N, C-alpha and C positions, 0 to 999 in steps of 0.2 A: 514579223514572225518571232514569237518568244522562244526562250531557251527550251522550255518543255516540249513545244511542238517540234523543234529541231531534233531533240533527243528521240521523240517518237518516230520521226522520219528516219533517223539514223538506225534505230533498232529494226524498223520494217525493212530497210534496204539491206542491212546485215543479214536478216533472216532469209531474204531471197537468195543470198550468196553464202548460206550457212555452211556448206560443205567445205569450200575453199577457206573461208574464214575460220571454220572449226579446227582445221589442221594448223592454221597459224596460231590460233588461241592455244592449242595443245603444246605447240613448240615453245610459246612464251611461258606457259605454265611450267613445263619441264626445265626451261632455262632459269626461271625464278626459283624453283625448288632446288636446282643444282647450286645456284649462287648462294642461297641461304643455307643449304645443306653443307656445302664445303666450309662455310664459316662456322657452322655448329660443330662439324667434325674437327676442324682445326682447334676451336676453343675447347671441345671435349677431350681431344687427344692431349692438348697441353695441360689441361686440368688433371686428366688421368695420370699422365706421366709425372706431373709435379706432386700428385697426391699418392704415388706409389709408396712413399715413405713419409709418414706424418708422425708428429710427436717425438721425433728424434732431433736433438739439438745439434749434435756433432757426429760426423763420421771420421774416425781417426785411423790413419794408416802410416806406413813408412813414407819418407820424404819423396814427393813426386807431384804429378799433376792432380789437382783436386777433381777435375772433370773425369779423368781416367779412374781415379779412386772410387768415385761414386758410380760410374758406369759399370765397373767390374765388380765392386763389392756389393752393390745393391741390385743392379739390373742384370748382372752376369753377362755383360757385353764388353767387347774390346779385348785388348791385350792384358795379360796378368800383370798386376802391380807387385812391387817388392813387398816382402812380408814384414810384419811387425812382430817384435820379440814378445814372448809371453810375459817376461818380466815387466816390460813397459806397459802392457795391457793391464796387469795386476796393479801397477802403480796408479794408472789412470782410474781404475775402478775404485781404488781406495781414497781418491781425492775428496776432500771435504765438500766440494761443490757438486759432486756427482751423486745422483739419486740411484741410478742403475746403469749397467753397461752390459752389452751382449756381444760376445765374440763371433766372428764370421771366419770360417776357414774353407777355402775353395781349392780346387786342384784335381778333383775326381768327377766322374760323370757316370750316367747310366742311360744307355740307349738314346743318346741325344739330349739328355736333360742334366743340368748341373747338380752336383751333390754338395750340400752345404753342411759343414761341421759346425755345430753350435751347442748351446745348452738349452734347458727348458725355459730359461728367461726369455728366449726368442718368442715363444708362443704367448708369454704374458705381456711383453712390452712392445713388440712390433705392432705398429699401427699403420693404417692406410686410409685413403679417402679423408673424410671429415672425422678423424679420430676413431675410426672403426678398428676393433681388435680382431685378431685371428680366432677362428672357431674350428674345432675338430668336428667334422661332420660324422665321421665314423671312427670308432676305436678310441685311442688315447694317445698322449705324447709318449715318446720313448723314455724309459727309465733304467735301461741296462744296455750292455754291449750288444752289438749286432741287431739292434732294433731300428727301424726306419719309419719316418712319417713322410708321406708323399703329398704333393700338391694336387689340386683337383684336375688339372690338365694332364698330369702324368697318369693319374688313375683312368681318366677318360680315354686317352689315346692308346695306352698300353693295355687297357682292360684289366687293371689290377684291382684286387679286392684284399680285404684283411687276411692276414696269415700267408700272403704271397711271398715266396722265396725269390729274392733278387740278388744279383751279383754286380758289384760296382767295378768300374774300370778306372785305371789311372789315366789322367789327361783331361782335355777340355771336351765339351759336348760335340764340338766339330771334329775333334781328332782324338779319339779314344785309343789308348795304348793297351798294355797288357791288363788282363782282368785279375781281380782278387778272387779267383774262383774257389780258393780253399777256405774263404771266410764269407759265406753268404749271409744276407740280412733277412729279417722277417718284417713285413709291413704290419705295424701295429696301429697305425692311424692314418686317416685321410682327411685333409683340410677342406673346409668349405671354399667354394670359388670366391676369388677376390678381384679377378681381372688385372692382377699385378704379376710381377715375376715370381711371387710366392707360389703361384699355381704351377709353374714350370720347373720346380725344384724338388729334390729328394733331401730330406733332413735326417742327419744322424748326429750322435753325440761327438764331442771333440775327442773323447777317449776312444771311440770307435774308429775315428779317422787315424789316430795313432796306432791302434791295434792292427789295422789292415796293412800298415806300412812298417810294422816292426821288423819284418824280415826283408825289407827293401833297402836299397842304398843307391843314391844317385838317380832316383826315378825308375829303377829297375829292380826286380827280385834278385836277391843274392843267390848265386848258383849253389846248389847243394845244401841250402839252409832254409828250413821252413819251420815256423812255430805254429802248432795246431791251435785252433780257436779256444780249446779248453785250457790252454796253458798261458794265454796272453796276459791274463790278470796277474801273473807272477812278476810282470815287468812294470816299470814306471810308465804309465800312459799319460802323464801330464804333457800337454803340447809344448813344443819348443818355440814355434812361431805360429802366427795366424795371419789372415789376409787383411782384416779390418776389424774395427770395433765400433758398434753403435752406442752412443752415449746420450743419456737423458739427465738433465740437471735439476737440482732442487728448485732453483730460481732461474728462469729464462734470462733474466737481466744479467746473469753472470757469463753468458755465452761468449761475448767478445773478449772478456778478460781471460777466460780459460783457453779460448782459441789462441790468443796471443802467447799465453804462457806455454802451451804445448808446442807451438810452432818455434818458439825461441828457447825451449828447454835444452840444457846441456846434455851431452851423452848421445843417445840414439836420435837421429834426425827424424822428426815426425811431421806429418801434415794433418791438421785438423780442419775439416771442411764443413761449412754450414750447408745442408742440403738445398734449402731454398735459394740461396745465393748462387750456388753452383748450377742449379737447374735453370736459373735465369740466364746465366752465361751460355749454357748449352743451347737454349732457345734462340739466343741472339745469333749463334753460329748457324742455326737452321732457318733463320728468317728468310733467306733467299728461296728456300723451298716453299715456305708459306706464301710468299708473294707470287711464286709461279702458279700455285694452285688457285689463288684468287684471280690471277690474270686469265687463266684458262676458263674459269667459270664466267668471268666478265665477258670474255670473247664469245662464249656460247650465247650469252644473253644478247650481245650485240648482233650476232648472226640471226637470231630469232627475230629481233626487231627490224633488221634489214629485210627479212622475209615478209614482215608485215607491210613495209613500205612497197616492196615489189608486188605484193598481191593487190594492194589498193591502186598502185600505178597501172598494173596490167588490166584492171577492171575499168579504168576510166574510159577507154574507147567504147566499151560496151555500155557504159552508163551515160554517154553523151546526150542521148535523147531524154533520159530521165532528168538529167541536170537542166536541159533546155526547157523541158516542161515546167520544172520548178521556176525557172526564170520567167517563163511566159505567164505564170499565174501570180507573179509579183515578187518572187524571191530576189533579193538583191545579191550582188556578187559576194559581199562579205558574209551573207547568210549561207551561201554555198560553201565558202571557205570554212565557216564554223561547223557546217554539217560534216565535212570530211574530218575535221579535227576531233569532233565529238566521237565520230565512229572509230578513229584510230585510238583515241584515249580510252574509250569504252572497252575495246578489245584488249588493250594492254592491262587495264584495271581488272578485267575478268580473268585474264591470264595470271596476274599476280595473286589474286585471291585463290584461284584454283591451285596454283603452285604451292601456296602456303598451306592449303588443305592437304595436298599430297604429302608435303613434308611432315605435317603433324601426324598423318596416318602412318607414314614410314617410321617415325619416332615411336609411336604407340606400338607398332608391330615388332620393330627390331631393336628398340632401345635397351631392353633387358638383356638381349642376346649380345649386343655390342659391349655392354657393361661387364657381363660375366666372362666373355671370351677375350676381349681386348682391353678392358679397363677404360673404355671411352664412354663417358656419361653424356648423353644428349639431353638437353633441356627440352621438355615437352610442354612448357608453358607458352604464353603469348610471346610474340617477337619482342626482343629488347630494342634498345635505342639504335644500335648499329644496324639491326635487321630492318627496322622501319626506314632508316636512312637509305639502305640498299633498295628497298621497294620503291621509295620515292624517286631514287635515281632511275630505276627501270621505267616508272611512269613518265618522268621528264624526257627520257630518251625516246619512249614511244610517242610522246607528243611531238618531239622534234622530227621523228621519222615520218610523222603524218603531215608535216608542213609542206614537203615537196609535192605530193599528190594533191593536197588541198590548194596549193598555189596554182598548180596546173588547172584544177577545176575552176578556180577563180578567174583564170585567163580565158577559159572557154567562152566564147561569145554565144549569144542567143542564135545568131544566124548560122554559126558553125554547127550548133547542135541540131537545128531544124533542117540543115542541108548537108546530110552525111555524104561523104565522098564515096 
């Protein structure tokens, strides 16, 4: 009996048990889609997180942890870092190797979103993804006091439009303190979605940040003292400190030399961090979570393949006469063994292909939404080398799962099949 004949017999036998095997095939398909989907999500999340800031060579702040500086200054996460003096920031901006620099000042919030004090260079130089620049979807960038530009998620969640009046509050997004109610801002621009922390921020000028705190001291308003908005321009609104500074170099080859120079500079203690290196360190810290996700998806696949083995084993007693008839017409024991192996391998292969199709459909339907909302880009192309390796692992495991029922069928004798108990 040749291989083609065995394949036809396996297909006919599977069709007779199509309902039970169909559920098993579906479970294998879902397991394969989950296994590949978790890997794509992991890779997409890592790429999205790493590409939230591109085109920036250094992030400079006061002396401290590079990871904390990047998390707070760029991603608005974690505890606040010490501030960098404005004098040091100006010195760095004037360095011969520096092409551009963008100041970042944090410390205020608006209804759960971080407020970022910066300048218009932020909208020109900040890049994300594969060198993508920020775009203003509606309105324009701020150009005077008490004007704000909001991210796409801020506009969507709070229902804001242009000319919206907003009031900022002192503190973090998680713990907002007293409001700057006497100095409201007007929304003059809404940024296009990026899938990065840019979407979850409100942007104002550094001078505006100083203006709303001009009658504050020690993080609280001075009792009995208030400066009206129309009079704040009479004061010096130059910032005294900032949170961090984004730096782009004229030549990227100078990055190590400038980093060492800033880290070792006399005077104010500074930390100059390379975003790519710091993000790699961060992902190494999160590696245990990645492995846990991969382990869970592999466990789901193993359970599905165990279900395949259980279904084939459970059907052996009902198929004893079928197998005995095959033996009686000349099928050898090894051909019965091959029949069961082909059946298990076929179901596993069909499940893998169906799972891959389901994953591609999910990417096609939800890929753009994930990119715009969470910054997770899912590859919609053909599987890569690692994904093919995982599919092959599922196929091999399915083949191994079919060995036990195939071995039992091999051991069933002709007499046992023709003389049911």
